[in-house]
C-alpha positions in Angstrom: -7.7 -27.3 -74.8 -7.9 -27.6 -71.0 -10.8 -26.9 -68.7 -9.7 -23.3 -68.1 -9.4 -22.6 -71.8 -12.9 -24.1 -72.4 -14.4 -21.8 -69.9 -12.5 -18.9 -71.5 -14.0 -20.0 -74.9 -17.5 -20.0 -73.4 -17.0 -16.5 -72.2 -15.9 -15.3 -75.6 -18.7 -17.1 -77.4 -21.3 -15.6 -75.2 -19.6 -12.3 -75.4 -19.7 -12.3 -79.2 -23.3 -13.5 -79.4 -24.8 -11.4 -76.6 -22.5 -8.9 -75.0 -20.8 -6.8 -77.7 -17.4 -8.5 -77.8 -15.7 -7.9 -81.1 -12.1 -9.0 -80.3 -9.4 -10.0 -77.9 -6.2 -8.1 -77.3 -2.5 -8.8 -76.6 0.4 -6.5 -76.0 4.0 -6.9 -77.1 4.5 -3.6 -75.2 3.6 -3.3 -71.5 2.1 -6.8 -71.2 5.1 -8.5 -72.9 3.1 -11.2 -74.5 5.2 -14.1 -75.7 4.7 -15.9 -79.0 3.3 -19.1 -77.4 0.8 -17.0 -75.4 -0.3 -15.2 -78.4 -0.9 -18.4 -80.3 -3.2 -19.6 -77.5 -5.1 -16.4 -77.6 -5.4 -16.6 -81.4 -6.8 -20.1 -81.1 -9.5 -19.0 -78.7 -10.3 -15.9 -80.8 -10.6 -17.9 -84.0 -12.9 -20.5 -82.4 -15.1 -17.7 -81.0 -15.1 -15.9 -84.4 -13.5 -12.8 -82.8 -10.9 -10.4 -84.1 -7.4 -10.0 -82.6 -5.9 -6.7 -81.6 -2.1 -6.4 -80.9 -0.3 -3.5 -79.4 3.2 -3.5 -80.8 6.3 -2.3 -79.0 6.6 1.2 -80.5 6.1 3.4 -83.5 8.8 1.7 -85.6 8.6 -1.9 -84.2 9.2 -3.5 -87.5 9.6 -7.1 -86.3 6.4 -6.8 -84.3 4.6 -5.6 -87.5 6.1 -8.6 -89.3 4.8 -11.0 -86.7 1.4 -9.3 -86.6 1.1 -9.9 -90.3 2.1 -13.5 -89.9 -0.5 -14.1 -87.2 -3.2 -12.2 -89.1 -4.1 -9.7 -86.5 -7.1 -7.4 -87.4 -6.1 -4.4 -85.2 -2.6 -3.1 -84.8 -1.9 -0.4 -82.2 1.3 1.6 -81.9 1.8 3.0 -78.3 3.4 6.2 -77.1 3.2 8.1 -80.4 3.7 11.6 -79.0 4.7 13.6 -82.0 3.8 14.0 -85.7 7.3 12.6 -86.6 6.7 9.5 -84.5 3.4 9.0 -86.2 5.0 9.3 -89.7 7.6 6.7 -88.7 4.7 4.3 -87.7 2.9 4.9 -91.0 6.1 4.4 -93.0 6.9 1.2 -91.1 3.4 -0.4 -91.7 3.4 0.7 -95.3 6.7 -1.1 -95.8 5.5 -4.3 -94.2 1.9 -4.4 -95.4 0.9 -4.1 -99.0 -2.0 -1.9 -100.0 -4.2 -5.0 -100.5 -3.2 -6.4 -97.1 -4.0 -3.1 -95.4 -7.6 -3.5 -96.5 -8.0 -6.3 -93.9 -6.2 -4.7 -91.0 -6.9 -1.5 -89.0 -3.9 0.5 -87.9 -4.3 2.7 -84.9 -2.0 4.8 -82.7 -2.2 5.7 -79.0 -2.8 9.2 -77.7 -1.9 8.6 -74.1 0.1 11.6 -72.9 -0.4 15.3 -72.6 2.4 15.8 -75.1 0.5 13.9 -77.7 -2.7 15.7 -76.9 -1.0 19.1 -77.3 0.3 18.0 -80.7 -3.2 16.8 -81.8 -3.7 19.2 -84.7 -0.4 18.3 -86.4 -0.9 14.6 -85.5 -4.2 14.5 -87.3 -2.7 16.1 -90.4 -0.1 13.3 -90.5 -2.8 10.6 -89.7 -4.8 11.6 -92.8 -2.2 12.8 -95.3 1.1 11.0 -94.7 1.6 7.9 -97.0 -1.3 5.5 -96.4 -2.3 7.2 -93.2 -3.9 5.3 -90.3 -7.4 4.1 -89.5 -7.9 5.4 -86.0 -6.8 6.5 -82.5 -6.8 4.7 -79.2 -7.1 7.1 -76.2 -5.2 5.5 -73.3 -6.8 7.1 -70.3 -4.6 5.7 -67.5 -1.3 6.8 -69.1 -2.9 10.1 -70.0 -3.7 10.8 -66.3 -0.3 9.6 -65.2 1.5 11.8 -67.8 -0.2 14.8 -66.1 0.8 13.6 -62.6 -2.9 13.3 -61.5 -2.9 9.5 -60.9 -5.3 6.9 -62.2 -8.0 7.9 -59.7 -8.9 10.8 -61.9 -9.6 8.6 -64.9 -13.4 8.8 -64.8 -13.6 12.5 -64.1 -15.4 14.9 -66.5 -12.1 16.7 -67.0 -10.5 13.7 -68.6 -13.6 12.8 -70.6 -13.6 16.3 -72.0 -10.1 15.8 -73.4 -11.2 12.4 -74.8 -14.2 14.1 -76.4 -11.9 16.6 -78.1 -10.1 13.7 -79.8 -13.4 12.0 -80.4 -14.7 15.0 -82.4 -11.5 15.3 -84.3 -11.8 11.6 -85.2 -15.4 12.1 -86.3 -14.5 15.0 -88.5 -11.5 13.1 -90.0 -13.3 9.8 -90.6 -11.1 8.0 -88.1 -12.1 5.3 -85.6 -11.9 6.1 -81.9 -11.2 3.5 -79.3 -10.9 4.2 -75.5 -8.9 2.0 -73.1 -7.3 2.2 -69.7 -9.1 1.5 -66.5 -12.3 0.4 -68.2 -14.7 -1.0 -65.5 -18.2 -0.6 -64.3 -17.3 2.8 -62.9 -16.4 3.9 -66.4 -19.7 3.2 -68.1 -21.2 6.7 -67.7 -18.1 8.5 -68.9 -17.9 6.1 -71.9 -21.5 6.8 -72.8 -20.7 10.5 -72.6 -17.8 10.0 -75.0 -20.0 7.9 -77.3 -22.4 10.8 -77.6 -19.7 12.5 -79.6 -18.0 9.5 -81.4 -16.8 6.1 -80.1 -16.3 2.9 -82.1 -14.9 0.6 -79.5 -13.6 0.4 -76.0 -11.3 -2.2 -74.4 -10.1 -3.8 -71.2 -6.7 -5.4 -71.0 -7.9 -8.5 -72.9 -11.4 -7.8 -74.4 -12.4 -5.4 -77.1 -16.0 -4.2 -77.1 -18.3 -2.6 -79.7 -19.3 0.8 -78.3 -22.9 -0.1 -79.0 -23.0 -2.4 -76.1 -22.9 0.6 -73.7 -26.7 1.0 -74.4 -27.4 -2.6 -73.4 -28.7 -3.5 -70.0 -26.1 -6.3 -70.0 -23.1 -4.0 -70.0 -22.4 -4.9 -66.4 -22.3 -8.6 -67.2 -20.2 -7.9 -70.2 -17.5 -6.2 -68.1 -17.7 -8.8 -65.3 -17.2 -11.6 -67.8 -14.2 -9.7 -69.2 -12.6 -9.6 -65.8 -13.2 -13.3 -65.4 -11.6 -13.9 -68.8 -8.5 -12.0 -67.8 -8.3 -13.8 -64.5 -8.6 -17.2 -66.2 -6.0 -16.1 -68.8 -3.5 -15.3 -66.1 -4.2 -18.5 -64.1 -3.8 -20.5 -67.3 -0.6 -18.7 -68.1 0.7 -19.5 -64.6 -0.1 -23.2 -64.9 1.5 -23.4 -68.4 4.8 -22.0 -67.2 4.7 -23.9 -64.0 4.4 -27.1 -66.0 7.4 -26.1 -68.1 9.3 -25.2 -64.9 8.6 -28.7 -63.5 9.0 -30.8 -66.6 12.8 -31.5 -66.2 12.8 -32.0 -62.4 13.1 -35.8 -62.6 15.9 -35.6 -65.2 17.8 -33.0 -63.1 17.5 -35.2 -60.0 18.8 -38.3 -61.9 21.7 -36.3 -63.4 22.6 -34.8 -60.0 22.6 -38.3 -58.5 24.8 -39.6 -61.3 27.1 -36.6 -61.0 27.6 -37.0 -57.3 28.5 -40.7 -57.9 31.0 -39.7 -60.6 32.7 -37.0 -58.6 32.8 -39.3 -55.6 34.9 -41.8 -57.6 37.5 -39.2 -58.5 
């Protein structure tokens, strides 16, 4: 591990012990996480004793599910599941990849992140509980939800959006499903997250860190979120340095071959 990764590990260790961190997160979907990046994140998570959440590429991303199983991810999230049919495809796909025994050690969740999905919520929850092996929970993606209604992300922490999250929160509570909120989670979101938690909330997440919702009652929630931002910043810097080193590693060989090539073509 390098110095940046050691600082990232310190953040995760402190987060787990003191600040309500329960996992780290990667995305094959919007973030486009590469396998080598995921392996680095897995090493950090395992050394810190944290779970790993992975957002796959879609409701029927079979290869992503296979890789999530190989890597041993604890949370699998399917994005842009907007209809009961799409949810049934996700459930069928994960039931084909994961045995019943394996599913005991992994939580499968789906995103409600558009108005279309919200409007289909009654039928979606019927499928979530009754189709095949069902799912374990819902992730409410607040940014995409706002964008789907054309309101922009500046509306994310308004009572109107939180009211819709609470509708899903109550449905999860009544159905025995987990609720996770994501999208635009920062210091400004704490009051709205507490409001959602008053109904039902298991976890919330930034781009890279997954929190237990209980930490919202802590006086350290500001530090928890500040450290999460630092972790993501260090993650991106470390990623940049890693790929910069790969980009530079063949420069001397290229220069030598170009010099040799110029000599050879000069002789012809």
